[in-house]
FITOR-584810 format. One record per atom (N, C-alpha, C): residue in one letter; x, y, z. Coordinates in steps of 0.1 Angstrom, whole numbers, padded with zeros to 4 digits, always signed. Each point is the difference from the previous one (the first is absolute). Layout:
! FITOR-584810
AXYZ...
END
This chain:
! FITOR-584810
X-0518+1057+1226X+0012-0003-0008X-0004-0013-0005X+0009-0002-0011X-0003-0014-0007X+0009-0002-0012X-0004-0011-0008X+0008-0002-0012X-0010-0003-0011X+0004+0000-0013X-0009-0002-0010X+0007-0006-0012X-0007-0007-0009X+0008-0006-0012X-0009+0004-0009X+0003+0007-0013X-0006+0004-0011X+0004-0003-0013X-0010+0000-0008X+0005-0004-0016X-0009+0008-0007X+0005+0007-0011X-0007+0009-0010X+0002-0003-0014X-0010+0002-0010X+0002-0002-0011X-0007+0010-0009X+0009+0007-0009X-0007+0011-0008X-0010-0002-0010X-0010+0007+0001X-0011-0002-0009X+0001+0010-0011X+0005+0014+0003X+0004+0009-0009X+0013+0007+0004X+0004+0008-0008X+0013+0008+0007X-0002+0005+0012X-0010+0005+0004X-0003+0007+0011X-0009-0007+0012X-0006-0012-0005X-0009-0007+0011X+0006-0013+0002X+0001-0004+0012X+0003-0013+0004X-0008-0006+0009X-0002-0015-0002X-0007-0006+0010X+0008-0006+0011X-0005+0002+0012X+0008-0003+0012X-0007-0010+0007X+0008-0011+0007X-0004-0010+0010X+0009+0001+0012X-0005+0001+0011X+0007-0001+0014X-0004-0011+0010X+0010-0004+0006X-0004-0008+0011X+0006+0007+0013X-0008+0002+0010X+0006+0009+0010X-0002-0006+0014X+0010+0002+0009X+0000-0005+0015X+0004+0013+0006X-0011+0003+0010X+0003+0011+0009X-0003-0002+0013X+0007+0006+0010X-0003+0000+0015X-0006+0013+0002X-0012+0001+0006X-0009+0013+0004X+0004+0003+0016X+0001+0011+0001X+0001+0005+0014X-0011+0012+0004X-0005+0000+0010X-0009+0011+0004X+0008+0013+0001X-0007+0010-0004X+0006+0013+0001X+0003+0005+0014X-0008-0005+0010X+0002+0003+0014X+0007-0010+0009X+0006-0009-0007X+0011-0010+0007X+0011+0006+0006X+0002-0004+0011X+0013+0006+0009X+0006-0013+0004X+0013+0000-0001X+0009-0011+0007X+0005+0004+0015X-0001-0010+0008X+0004+0002+0014X+0009-0012+0003X+0007+0001+0012X+0007-0010+0007X-0003-0002+0013X+0003-0012+0007X-0003-0002+0014X+0004+0011+0010X-0007+0005+0008X+0004+0008+0010X+0010-0006+0010X-0001-0013+0001X+0011-0006+0010X+0012-0004-0006X+0001-0003-0013X+0011-0003-0007X+0002+0006-0014X+0008+0008-0003X+0001+0004-0013X+0004-0009-0011X+0008-0011+0005X+0006-0010-0010X-0010-0009-0005X-0011-0001+0006X-0012-0009-0005X-0005+0006-0015X-0008-0009-0007X-0004+0003-0014X-0010+0011+0000X+0000+0009-0009X-0009+0010+0000X-0012-0003-0005X-0011+0006+0005X-0016-0004-0005X-0006+0013-0003X-0011-0003-0007X-0009+0012-0004X-0013+0000+0008X-0001+0011+0007X-0011+0002+0010X-0013+0001-0007X-0009-0006+0002X-0015+0000-0003X-0001-0007-0014X+0011-0008-0006X-0002-0006-0012X-0007-0012+0001X-0010-0004-0009X-0008-0013+0002X+0003-0009-0012X+0004+0004-0010X+0005-0009-0012X+0011+0005-0006X+0008-0008-0007X+0008+0002-0010X-0006-0002-0013X+0001+0009-0008X-0008+0000-0014X+0011-0002-0013X-0003-0009-0006X+0009-0003-0014X-0009-0001-0011X+0005+0005-0010X-0008+0002-0013X+0006-0009-0012X-0007-0006-0007X+0001-0008-0012X-0006+0005-0011X+0005+0006-0010X-0008+0005-0011X+0005-0004-0012X-0010-0001-0012X+0002-0002-0013X-0006+0012-0007X+0006+0010-0007X-0005+0011-0006X+0003-0001-0014X-0011+0007-0010X+0001-0001-0013X-0003+0014-0004X+0007+0006-0010X-0004+0012-0005X+0007+0005-0013X+0001+0012+0000X+0007+0007-0011X+0010+0012+0004X+0011+0002-0004X+0010+0011+0002X+0001+0008-0014X-0003+0012+0002X+0003+0011-0011X+0011+0008+0002X+0009+0003-0012X+0010+0008+0001X-0004+0015-0003X+0003+0008+0010X-0006+0014-0003X+0012+0009-0007X+0014-0004+0005X+0009+0009-0006X+0012-0011-0004X+0003-0003-0011X+0011-0007-0003X+0013+0004+0001X+0011-0009+0001X+0013+0005+0001X+0005+0005-0013X+0007+0012+0001X+0006+0004-0014X+0014-0006+0000X+0007-0005+0011X+0014-0004+0000X+0001-0009+0013X+0013-0006+0002X+0001-0009+0010X-0002+0008+0014X+0005+0012+0000X+0000+0006+0013X-0013+0010+0005X-0007-0002-0010X-0014+0006+0001X-0008-0010+0012X-0013+0008+0003X-0008-0010+0009X-0014-0001-0007X-0005-0012+0001X-0014-0001-0007X-0011-0001+0012X-0010+0005-0003X-0012+0001+0009X-0011-0008-0005X-0005-0010+0008X-0011-0008-0004X-0012-0001+0012X-0010-0003-0004X-0011-0004+0009X-0006-0013-0001X-0006-0006+0010X-0004-0015-0002X-0014+0001+0009X-0009-0009-0003X-0012-0003+0006X-0002-0015+0000X+0001-0007+0012X+0001-0013+0001X-0013-0003+0010X-0007-0013-0003X-0011-0006+0011X+0003-0015-0001X-0005-0005+0012X-0002-0014+0002X-0002-0006+0013X-0001-0012+0001X-0004-0007+0014X+0012+0001+0009X-0005+0000+0013X+0011+0002+0011X-0006-0011+0010X+0010-0005+0008X-0002-0007+0013X+0007+0005+0011X-0008+0003+0009X+0007+0006+0014X-0001-0010+0008X+0013-0003+0007X+0002-0009+0010X+0003+0006+0012X-0010-0003+0010X+0000+0008+0013X+0006-0011+0011X+0010+0000+0004X+0005-0008+0011X+0002+0006+0014X-0010-0006+0009X+0000+0008+0014X+0014+0003+0005X+0001+0011+0006X+0013+0005+0005X-0001-0003+0016X+0010-0008+0003X+0000-0004+0013X+0014+0008+0007X-0003+0003+0014X+0010+0005+0008X+0004-0011+0013X+0013-0001+0003X+0002-0007+0012X+0000+0007+0013X-0008-0008+0007X-0002+0008+0014X+0007-0008+0013X+0007+0007+0008X+0006-0007+0012X-0009+0002+0013X-0004-0011+0005X-0007+0002+0013X+0006-0008+0011X+0001+0008+0010X+0007-0005+0013X-0010-0010+0007X+0004-0013+0002X-0007-0011+0007X+0002+0003+0015X+0012+0002+0004X+0006+0002+0015X+0012+0006-0002X+0007+0001+0012X+0013+0008+0003X+0009-0006-0010X+0002-0012-0004X+0011-0006-0009X-0005-0006-0013X-0014-0001-0002X-0004-0005-0013X-0007+0011-0010X+0002-0001-0012X-0007+0007-0010X-0005-0009-0010X-0011+0006-0005X-0005-0008-0013X+0000+0010-0013X+0003-0004-0010X-0001+0008-0013X-0010-0006-0009X-0010+0007-0005X-0009-0006-0009X-0004+0010-0011X-0005-0005-0011X-0004+0008-0011X-0014+0005+0003X-0003+0014-0005X-0013+0005+0001X-0002+0011-0010X-0013+0002-0005X-0003+0009-0009X-0004+0012+0007X+0004+0012-0006X-0002+0012+0009X-0014+0002+0005X-0001+0004+0013X-0012+0004+0006X+0003+0011+0010X-0007+0009-0002X+0004+0013+0008X-0002-0002+0015X-0010-0008+0005X-0001-0002+0012X+0009-0009+0009X+0005-0010-0008X+0011-0008+0005X+0012+0007+0002X+0004+0009-0010X+0012+0006-0001X+0001+0011+0011X-0011+0003+0007X-0001+0010+0011X+0002-0007+0014X+0000-0014+0000X+0001-0006+0013X+0017+0002+0003X+0000+0000+0014X+0015+0000+0006X+0007-0013+0000X-0009-0009+0000X+0007-0014+0000X+0005-0005-0012X-0002+0008-0011X+0004-0005-0014X+0012+0010-0004X+0009-0006-0008X+0012+0010-0003X+0002-0006-0017X+0002+0010-0009X+0002-0003-0014X+0015-0006-0002X+0001-0011-0005X+0014-0005-0002X+0003+0005-0014X-0007-0002-0010X+0003+0004-0013X-0009-0008-0010X+0001+0004-0013X-0008-0007-0009X+0003-0014-0002X-0012-0008-0003X+0001-0014+0000X+0008-0003-0012X+0006-0014-0003X+0006-0005-0012X-0010+0001-0012X+0006+0003-0011X-0009+0001-0012X-0012-0011-0002X+0005-0013+0002X-0008-0011-0002X-0012-0001+0010X+0001+0009+0011X-0012-0002+0009X-0013+0009-0008X-0010-0010+0000X-0013+0003-0008X+0000-0002-0013X+0011-0006-0007X+0000-0001-0013X-0011-0010-0005X-0006-0009+0009X-0011-0009-0003X-0012+0007+0001X-0001+0013+0004X-0012+0007+0003X-0002+0012-0012X+0008-0001-0011X-0002+0010-0011X-0014-0001-0004X-0006+0013-0002X-0011+0003-0007X+0001+0006-0013X-0006-0004-0012X+0002+0004-0013X-0012+0009-0004X+0003+0011-0007X-0008+0011-0004X+0001+0002-0012X-0009-0005-0011X+0000+0003-0015X-0002+0014-0002X+0008+0007-0010X-0002+0013-0002X+0001+0003-0015X-0003+0013-0004X+0003+0004-0012X+0008+0013+0002X+0011+0002-0009X+0009+0010+0002X-0001+0009-0013X+0002+0013+0000X+0002+0008-0012X+0012+0009+0004X+0011+0002-0010X+0011+0005+0002X+0003+0010-0011X+0003+0012+0004X+0004+0011-0010X+0014+0004+0003X+0011+0001-0010X+0012+0005+0003X+0006+0008-0009X+0010+0008+0002X+0006+0010-0008X+0016-0003+0002X+0006-0004-0012X+0014-0006+0002X+0009+0009-0010X+0012+0001+0005X+0010+0008-0006X+0013-0010-0003X+0003-0003-0012X+0010-0008-0006X+0012+0007+0000X+0011-0003+0006X+0013+0007+0001X+0012-0008-0005X-0002-0011-0005X+0012-0010-0003X+0009+0007-0012X+0012-0001+0002X+0009+0005-0011X+0001-0010-0011X-0009-0009-0002X+0002-0009-0011X-0015-0004-0004X-0002-0003-0014X-0012+0000-0003X-0005-0016+0002X+0008-0008+0003X-0004-0015+0002X-0001-0002+0016X+0004+0008+0009X-0004-0001+0014X-0010+0008+0005X-0004-0006+0010X-0012+0007+0008X+0003+0005+0012X+0001+0014+0004X+0003+0007+0012X-0012+0010+0002X-0010-0002+0008X-0010+0009+0000X-0005+0002+0016X-0005+0013+0002X-0005+0003+0014X-0017+0003-0003X-0007-0006+0008X-0013+0001-0002X-0009+0004+0014X-0008+0008-0003X-0008+0006+0011X-0014-0002-0004X-0010-0002+0010X-0014-0004-0003X-0008-0003+0011X-0013-0002-0004X-0010-0004+0009X-0005-0015-0003X-0003-0008+0013X-0006-0013-0002X-0012+0000+0010X-0011-0004-0007X-0012-0001+0008X-0003-0016+0001X-0004-0003+0012X-0003-0016+0000X-0012+0000+0007X-0011-0008-0004X-0013-0002+0006X-0003-0014+0003X-0004-0004+0013X-0003-0012+0003X-0013-0004-0007X+0000-0013-0004X-0014-0004-0006X-0008-0007+0010X-0010+0004+0002X-0011-0007+0010X-0002-0014-0003X+0003-0008+0012X-0003-0014-0002X-0010-0006+0010X-0005+0008+0007X-0010-0002+0010X+0006-0004+0015X+0013-0003-0001X+0008-0004+0013X+0009+0012+0002X+0011+0001-0009X+0010+0010+0002X-0002+0011-0009X-0008+0010+0004X-0003+0014-0006X+0009+0011+0001X+0008-0002+0013X+0006+0013+0004X+0012-0004+0007X+0010+0007+0002X+0013-0004+0005X+0006+0010+0012X+0001-0004+0011X+0005+0009+0011X+0015-0003+0003X+0007+0011-0002X+0015-0003+0002X+0006+0006+0014X-0008+0009+0005X+0005+0006+0011X-0011-0001+0011X+0002-0001+0014X-0010-0001+0010X-0009+0012+0000X+0005+0011+0000X-0007+0011+0005X-0005+0007-0014X+0000-0005-0012X-0003+0004-0012X-0013-0011-0006X-0010+0008-0009X-0011-0010-0004X+0006-0008-0011X-0007-0012-0003X+0001-0006-0011X-0002+0006-0013X+0009-0003-0011X-0002+0007-0012X-0004-0010-0011X-0006+0006-0009X-0004-0010-0014X+0009+0005-0011X+0005+0012+0002X+0009+0008-0013X+0013+0004+0005X+0010-0001-0007X+0012+0002+0004X+0007+0011-0011X+0005+0010+0003X+0007+0010-0011X+0014+0003+0003X+0009-0003-0010X+0015+0001+0004X+0005+0008-0010X+0009+0009+0004X+0009+0008-0008X+0012-0006+0001X+0006-0004-0012X+0012-0008-0001X+0011+0007-0009X+0012-0004+0003X+0013+0002-0007X+0007-0012-0002X+0005-0003-0015X+0006-0012-0001X+0011+0002-0011X+0010-0009+0000X+0012+0001-0008X-0002-0013-0009X+0002+0002-0013X-0002-0009-0010X+0015-0004-0006X+0004-0013+0000X+0011-0004-0009X-0002-0010-0009X+0004-0001-0011X-0002-0011-0010X+0008+0000-0012X-0006-0006-0009X+0008-0001-0014X-0012-0001-0011X+0003+0008-0010X-0007+0000-0012X+0004-0011-0010X-0009-0008-0006X+0003-0011-0009X-0008+0003-0012X+0008+0002-0011X-0007+0003-0014X-0001-0013-0006X-0011-0006-0004X-0003-0012-0007X+0003+0003-0014X+0004-0011-0007X+0003+0002-0014X-0012+0000-0008
END
């Protein structure tokens, strides 16, 4: 999920130049949310998660109108192809662990997921750690993104933008010699390429320059 800001300028009646600034939060398809077995009121956590992944993108490309509106109540169909640079920010994901020191004392500390540690009887999952835990350990991954979308404009005004878009986004990590792949989940291999099927809602306003 995420948010994007876009700007377009007509080159011809059916062709528009598009620029987009995007922020997305990525989740692994096998992510599962759990709660502490000892207390369900504690913060939920994602079992096996290693990093929280955030995307910052600037995309440039063109949108083509396939079927234009005949009146205000009609639907306009368009396709677009965009490409541009992306930065992935991978923030280590921490879980708080409660460890019993003696009969009356407990210690809570933050730890990244480790399957061996989580099997120990002396440890109990308290919940996810605060967001700022690990913020100083963010790893940046330069990428290139290609996006294709098909949108359906349904606004009942020629000046307003109301559209539903479906499409595919492909992002590839650019090898730097250090950060060449990214592992999001403990039991799944690191990946260099990410393919995402998306659906988005567009709202905006069309401005006709004199």
